[in-house]
N, C-alpha and C positions, 0 to 999 in steps of 0.2 A: 505494500500499500505506499501510496505517495500522499505525503501531505504537505501544504505550500503556505510559508507566511512571508509577509513583506517585511524589507530589514531597509535601513537608510546607513549607509557607511560603505568604507572599502572590504574587499574581502577578507577573512578570518581578523580582521581589528573590529569586525560587527558583535562577533561574538560575547563582546563583552560593555556593547552599549547600551543594554538595561541595568547594568551593574550600579549601584551607589557606592559613596565613598568606604561604607563598611563594606566593599567588594560582594555585596548581595544582590538579586536582582530587585527590583522594584516591588512592591508589594502589589495587587488588586486589592478590591475589597472583597471579590467573589474567592480569592485564595486565602484572605484573613479568616471569613467566615469558613468557610472548609477545616481549615486549622484548628481553629476554635471548636469546631465539633468533633474533631477528631481528638482532642484533646480532653473534652468533657468526657468521652467516651472511655479515654482511657482513665480517667481518673474516678470516676465512677466505678470502672472494674478494681482500683485499689492498685494498679501497676505504674511505677517510675517510666520515664521514657528509657531509662538501661534496661529494665525487665522486659518491656513489651516490645523494644526494637530488634531483639535477636529472634522472638517470637513470631512476628512477621518477616523476618530475614532480610531486616536494613540495618544500619548502623545508628546508634543513638544519636546522632549528627546529626542524618539526613531526617530523622523521626522529628528531631527539632527545627529544622527547615520547613518542615511541611506544617508544622503547628505555626510556625508563625509565619505563613503565608510564603515564604520564600523560595519555597519549589514547588514545581508542580506533579502531583504526586502520581504515580505509575497506578495504570489500572490493576493491576494484582494485587494492590493493597487493599482490594474490596472485599476479594475471598480470603486473605492473609489473615484481614481482622476478624472475618466470621470464624475462623479455626479457632483461633484465641479469645475474640470476646463474645463471639454466639451472632444466631441469624436476626435478630432484633437490632443489634449493634451493626452489624453489617447492612441492612434495610436503611438506617437511618442514614447510615455515611455514603450508599450508593447513591443515594435520592440528595445528598450534598456534591457528591462528586458529578452526577448528570447536571446541574446546575450550573456548577464549575463549568464544564467543558462549553456551555450554551455561552454563559459569561465573558471567559478570559480570551476566546475567540484565538485569533492570530498567534499573540505573543504567547499563547503556552506551547507552541513547538519548542520555541528556544528553551523555556522553561523544562519541560520534557527532554531534552537533549541534553542539559547540563547535568540534570538526576542520573541519565544514562552514566554519562561520565565519569562523575563519581561516584559511583558504584563499579564501574566496569573493571575485570581483572584486565581484559586486553584490550588496549588502545592503538590504531593504528592509523598514521597517518600521512597524504601525502600530498605535497605542498608545489608547486610550481611559479606563485603570483609572489607570495609574500613568506615571511620567516613564518612557520607556527606560531602562534602567542605563546605558549607553554612554552617554549623555546627563546621567546625573547627577551636580551635584557633590558634595562630600564634607558639604556641611550637611544636603542632601537626602537622602543617601547613610545619615545619622545618622537620620534624623527617619522613614524608611522603617525602619530596624531598632530604633527605639524603640518601635513600633507593633505589631512583629513577635510573632504567639502561634503556639505558646506563647513565653512569654520566655526568651532563651538566658541563657547567660553572658554573662561580660564581657570573658571569652577568645574566646570564640566572636562576641561581637560585634563585636570589634576584627578578629578573623580576616576578618570577612564585610565591610568598611567595606574593608580593605588589598585583597581580593580584586576589590573593584569598582572599585575605581580602578586597579589593574592590569591590569585587562581594557578601559579606555577607549585603553590604550598602541595596541590598535589601528590607532586614526585615524592615528598617527605611524608606527607599521611596516607598514601597509598602504596606500601614499600613493598606489598604482595603483587600489585597490577603492575603487567609489561607493558611500558611506553615503545613504540616503535615509529619513527621517522625516518620518513623517505621525501629527501630533500633536491630540488636543482639545484647543478655547480653553479650555473648563473645567477642566483639568490645572491649568492657572495661574492660571485667576477663583478657584478654589479657596485658595489660600493654603495650602497643604498644607505642615504645619510651622510656621508664624505669619511675620508681614513676613521676619524678617531670613532667612529660607530662601528664600522666593520672591524676596528681591532678589538672592542668590548665585545663585540657578536662572536668572534673567533672562538676569545679567550671562553666565552661563557658556553659555548657547543662543547669546547674540550671539557669542560668542568662538568659538565651535565653528562656527556659520553664518559664519564668514570663513575656514573651512577650506575649501581647492580642494575637495577629495574629497566634503566635507559638503552635504548639503541637505535643510534644515528646513523645512515646511509646517504650516502650522496650519490647522485645520478650524474655521472659525469657530462659534461658539455659535447662530447661526440659519442653518440650513441644510436648507430642503425637500427637495431632493436628494442624500440621503445614501447611499453605499452601504458605509457601515463598521457596519451594523447587528450582523454577525454576530458580531462582537466582536474582538480585538487579532488582529494574523498578522505573522509575518515570512517572508521569503522570501530565498533565498539563490543565487546563479548561482555555478556550482562554475567552475572554472580550464579543462574541457571543456564549457561552455555548459550544462549542463544546469541543472535548476530542482530545486531541495528547499524544501519550506513546513515550516512549524512552528508551531504553537499551544499555548497552555498558558491554563488558568483554574481556579484552586483547587488540589487534590491529585492533578491531571494533567495530563498534556502528551501530546502527538502529533505525530509525524514523517511529513513527507507525503511519498512518492515516486511516487504513481502521476500518471501524465501528465494525465489528466482533472483531478484534484482539484486539482493545483497551476496547472493554466492558468485553471482557475476563480479561484484565488486570485489569481494574476495580473491578469486579466481588475478583479477587486473594484477591486486594488491602482491600477492604474492610473486606474480609474472614481475612485476616491477623490481621488488625485492633482489630476484637473481640478477636482475640487469645494473643494477647499481653496484657501486665498489662496498664491499667489505665493511664490516664497522671497523675493523683494524686498518684496511687500505683508507678509508673516509679520514681517522684518527690522523695519519701520515698526510693525506691533503692539506687538512685542518694546519699542521703544524707547518707544512710547508709553505704555507699559503700567508699564515701567522708571522713567519722568519721573514716573507719578504717585504711586510709591509715598510 
């Protein structure tokens, strides 16, 4: 199934455009209401967030964000809640959920992806337009938002920088999640933002590459056998080992949950990894590029 949403902002800079200075998405009244219902049902059962979360197979942090109205709840929450709190509670929560999906509308798809990303056990990213947000050092982030059109206020600018940096905590907060990135060498050769930004970027990529749960591969400039011609993509493996795809470009994005579609994306990503430099060769290339500056 393909689910579309409208966006404003540059590719992959957009994924934080609904974030606040506290690094959380802006809340809607319907999300807040759903969160209040969930909290009331949990409290009525005499369960803390820490007790409730593992029973519905989410983290306590994720449950807290849903109750605060800062994450769109997955549809699986309803049957899982029934297992823990019973059928009457699940019916109440289900009614709140149906109202939520009608009211939140297009913005809900980003909230769903953010939730999927936070709970994923594997995240795969291919990027050919801009360095993925999770890998951007602060100077690169600022270079991105310096070039953002239409222009944003200074307050919004700082909020976006803080939000992007906060999202990178996933590397530390999800040590058992595998993060795999395939990026085009052209993004590094472009020297986006100037030599100082490029130096910060190369240092940052080398630092992230040393993490046990992060793997970066560079697609060389010359590669006749290249499977990335359809553009950027992201794939997430959920805790129950289902796959979800996500793509975005200009002012639209698509969440892909149809098995045939994300199966094709998985095949393409696997082929891309085989065509890119190995992580070891990528590290060597990054070090050579860093030394040449």
